[in-house]
C-alpha positions, 0 to 999 in steps of 0.5 A: 345877203349882197350890198344891193339888196341891203340898200333896197331893204334900207330905201324902202324902210325910209320911205315908211318914216312919215315924220321929221325930228331934230336930235339934240345932244347934251355937251355940258359946260361950265359956268362963270361959277364953276358949276356944270351947266347943260348945253344941248346942240342939234346933231341933225334933222332925219326922217322918222316914226314914233309908235307907242311901245305897249310892252314898255310901260313903267309904273313909278311912285312920285310924291306918293301917287302912282303914275304911268310913264309910256314909252315910244319906239322911235324908228330912224334911218339906219345910220342916224347919230343918235345915242342914249341920253339925247333928246329928239323933238318931233311935232312940238314934243320932246323925248329922252332916248332911254335905249338903242336897239342897235344889234340887227343881222340886217341893219335897215333902221335905227330904233330907240325907246324914248319916253317924253319929257315934261 
């Protein structure tokens, strides 16, 4: 595949991203008491799309009560700076990046599995 066609595919993919999200990364800092504290810094803002991930539901037992944790598929531009463990804010909600799907023959987008944090 030539670069021109790949760029056209990437542009088409970006045109389908109807939301906007902000990526946050934890760069822990040391507190005055010598302990480690979370320090979330903004990495960037990107067009995105969020969809329910039907095949990625995980049932957990929390306090002897079954809970259903729902996962979502987040799609960003192919060159977005996103890592597992990052947080993403979208429409007033915060999601944790659980995993990235970054192995593709033609990388037209970056896809991640996320779940909503409480």
